[in-house]
N, C-alpha and C positions, 0 to 999 in steps of 0.2 A: 647340339645347341649353338655352337660357334662356327659351324661350317660355312655360313654365308657372311660372316663378319670378319673384318680385319683384326688379326690378333697382334697386339703390340707388346713390347716389354716396357712397362711404365714403372718408374720409381717415384714415390712421393717422399721427399725429405722434409722433416719437421724438426726444427731446433727445439731442444728441451728447455722450457721456461726461459726463453731467449733473453728478454730484457733483464730479468732478474739474474740470469747467469752471467751476462756481460758485466753487470754491476759487481757481482761477486768476484769475477775474474780481475776486474780493474781495481777492486778494493779488497785486498786479502783479509782484512778484519771482518768482512761480511760473510766470508766462507763458512758454511755450516750454520749460519744464522737464519732465522725466519725473517725474510724481507719482502716488502711490497713496493713495487715501482708505481709512483703516483699514489693518490688516495689521501695525501696529507691535507690537513685543514678540515673544517667543519662540513664542507660540501664535496670533498674530494672523492673521486672514484678510482679504484685500482685498475691499472693497466696489465700488470703481471705480478705473479707471486712465486717465490722460490718453493721448491719441493718441501723444504722445512716448514714453510708457512702453510702449505696445502694440507699438511697432516692435521692442522687445526680447523680445516674447512675454509680457509681463506682462498679466494679465487678472483680472477679478473671480472670486471664489471660490478664488483661488490663495493659498497660504500666503505670508506676508510673507517668510519665510526663503528660499523658492525664488525669489520675485520679486527679492529683493536679489542673489541669485546671477546671475540673468539680466541684471539691470540694476544694476551696482554704484553708479551715481550716483542711484539712485531716491530720491526724497524722500517720506517718509511723513507724511501729514497726518491729524489726528484728525477724526472725523465731526462734523458740525454739522447735525443733522437738522432743528432748528428753522429754520435758515436755508434749507435745501433746501425745506422745506414752504412757507415764505414765498414763495420764488421760484416754486414750483409753482403757488401760488394766483394769482400775477400772470399766469402763462401761461394758466391755466385761464380767467381772466376775459377774456382775448383770444378764446379759443374761443367763449365765450358771446355774443360780439358777432356771431357768425355763425350759431349754432344752439344750441338747448337740448338737442339730442340729443348729449351728450358723455358718453362712458364712460371714466373714468380707469382705467387698469390699474395704475398706480403713480404715484409723484411725477413721473416723467419721460416718460410716454407715455400716449396716449389715442386712442380712436376718436371720429370725428365723422361724423354722418350729415348731409350738406349737400344731400340730394336736394331738399328744400324749405327754403332757407336765408333768413335775415333780410335778406340783401343783394339777394336776387332775382337772384343771379349764376348763370347756367346752367352755368358751367364750374367743376367741382370742382378742376381743375388750377390755375386762376387763383386760386381761394380759398386753396388750399394755399400757393401762392407768396406771396400777400399775408400770410397768417398767419405764415409763416416770416420774412418781412421785418419784420413788426411785433415779433416776438419778439426779433429782432436789434436793432432800433432802440430798443424800449422797455425791454427787459430786459438786453440785452447778450450774449445767448447764441445759438448756432446750433442749428438743428433740421433734421431730415430728415423726409421725408414719403413715404408711399405712397398712391396713389389708384387705386381700382378699384370693381368692382361689389359686392364683399362684404368682410367683415372679414378673412377669411383671406388673400385676394390682396393687400389693402391692406397688411397687416402684413408679408408677405413682400417686397412692393415697397419698403417704407420702408427696408429694409436694403440696397437695390440700389445706391444712389449715395451712401452715407454716406462721410464726414460732409458736412453742409451741402449736401444735394442732394435731389432728389425724382424719383420714377418713377411714371408713369401707365401703367396697363394697361387699355386700352380694351376694351369688350365683344368686339369682333371679334378682339382679340389674346390673349384669355385662354387659349384652348386651346393655342396654340403656345407661349405663355409658360410654361405649366405643364409641357408635354411636354419642353421643353428644360431645365427647371430641375434642377439637381443635387439629389438627394434630401436632402442635408444642409441645404438651404435651406428645406425645407418646415417651416412652423411646426407643432410637435407631434412632430417627429422628432428625438429627442435622439441623443446620441453612441452609446449602447448600441443603440438601435433602428436607427440608420444602419448600424452594423457588421453587425447581423443581416440587414438588407436587402441589404447588399453580398454576404453569404454566399449569399443567395438569387438573386443576379444582378440585383438592383434597384439601378440607379445613377442613373437619371433619372426624371422624371415619366412619360416614355414607357414605360419599363420597368415602372413601377408600374401604369400604365394597362392593361397586358397581363394583369394578374392578376385573377382573378375575386374577387367579394366573399367567396365561400366559402373560397377560398385564403387571402385576407388575414385573415379571421376565425380560420382555423385556426392561423395563425402569429403573429397579433398580438392575438388576443382581441377585446374590444369596440372597440379602436382600429382594427381592420381595416376596419370599416364607414366610419369617419371618413376613412381614407386613400382608400378607394374613391371616395367622393363628392368630396372636395376636389380630387383630381387631375383631376376632370371639371368643375371650376369651380363645384361646388355646395356652398354653405355658407349656410344660411338664418338663422343667428343674427343677431338685430337688435342695434343699438347700444342698450345698456341704461343710461340716465342715472342710474338710482337702484339701483345694485348694492347688494344687501343683504349686509352683513358677516355671515359665517357663523361666525367665530371670532376670538378676540383672544388674543395670546400674548406672552410675553417669555422670554428665555433668556440664559444666561451660560456662556461658556467660561472655564475656570480656568487660571491660569498653571501650576499644579501639579495632577497628578491627585489626586483624593480617594479614599480607600480605606475610609472609615467613614461610616455614616449620620450619626453625631454631628457630624462636621465639615461635613456638608451642610445641616444645619438652618438655620444662619445665612444661607447662600447662598439657601436656599429662601425665607426671610423677605423678603429684598430683592427676589427675583423676584416673589413674591406681592404685595408692595407696588406694584411697577411695573404688574402686570396689573390690580390694583384701580384704580390711578390712571388707566389708560387706559380702563377700563370706565366709571368715573365721568365722565370727560371726554366719552366717547361717549354717555353716558346709556343704557347697556344693562346687562343682567345675563344670566347663563347658568346652565344646570343641570349641564352635563357638564364636569368637571375632568379634564384629561389631564396626566400627568407624563411628560416626555420625558427619557430617560437615554441619553447617548452615552458608551460605554466607551472606555477607552484604546486598544483595538484597532479603534476606529471603528465597532463594531457598535452598532446602535440598538435601543432598547426603549421602548415606550410602555405606560402603565398608566392606565386611565380609570375614573371612577366618576360615575354620573349621580344627582344628588340629586332629591328630590321637589319642590324649590322653587328659584326663581331666586336667585342670589347675586351680589354684587359687592364684598362686604366682604373686606378683606385677611385678617382673622383666620379667616373661614370658608374662604377659598381655601387659606390656609396649612394649616389643620387637615386639610382633605381631601387636600392634597398630601402631608402627613406620613403619613397613613394609607396612601397609595399607595406611598410610599417604603419603608415597613415591611411592605408586603404580601407581599414575598418577598425572599429573600437576593439581594444584588447579585452579578452574574456576574464582575465584574472591578473594577478601579479606574475612577473616573469622570472624564471630561474636560469634560462639559457637562451642565447641567440646564436644563430648561425647563418652564414651566407654561402651559397654554392653557385657555381657557374657550370652550366651544361650546354648541350648542343654545340660542342666544340668543333673547331676547324681542323681536327686531326684527320689525316688521310690514312687509308688502309695501306699497310705495308705488305709487300710480297713476302710470304713465309717460306722457309725452306721446305722442300718436298719431303713428305712423309710416306714411307713405303710400308706396306704390310707384308707379312710372311705367311706362307702356307701353314695350315693348322697341323700340328703334330702333338701327340699326347706328351711326348718327351720334348719339351720346348726349350730346354737349356736354361731354366730359371735358376 
């Protein structure tokens, strides 16, 4: 199966309930308590929940109102993104002690290619164990890890023994692992797609594997090809240490729905200021301004305009956003506004060379 493919030793490290765990670490009185980061107020949405809260069904992206009903003793904590970024940097520095091939996906997770690592350790499993131990001892938080031959399987495996665990899928175990896997566990298969697969009689990796690439493309479009290959253990994407940012955005959800463009201008000014601040901090500019509008019925609309020059000034961003706001009449009252800048002037950076190794059944995982 893998004879013509590069076999790598990939680790996916995923922090356990990261935001909530940081809050519990910094505030000892919150340890052991069901807490939610964000979600306060009538319109709040939860960003993270502690494992104590998850036992009640509380989870990220859930409204604070519903979470409070599920868990009456739930404690809401405000975000502290600067602190989360600070902790994330400490963790990332640990990764760099082992390899320069680190691809952060967010503040709390990253891929590491340790095929050729700085420690000269042939065992990716032992490296993952050592990294997790260092994160616990030096930072004070637990992490889970998945280890396998490519990014897809490593990511799926990292969720296998959460929290504070790890799972290794050796080369000779890949096919059986994927065939037995519940389709909901496949990275890239969301809730809606899983329901559609159920209706088509696809419940496990084995079921998925029985479908032809033509069948999958017919029912799932471009994603069909992706599903066809990953269930066969084929995923050739490399760990990309210099991921290029493609857009930068900020948005606000309002405590009360807004029904007039006039009332939205002040909100847009604050959002444009935030986008500009982030652009300047990242030392980038963009040409395409997109206005995001979420209505009170939760329908979503975006309006975009591409300028002939790069901008990062808040006044130019705001002027363009205003033009987009007045471009057409609003469909309904508005609960959220957002502004993003894309088509950025970032340049592709040269990435460290990644070498593959010859395939061996005993791969030192």
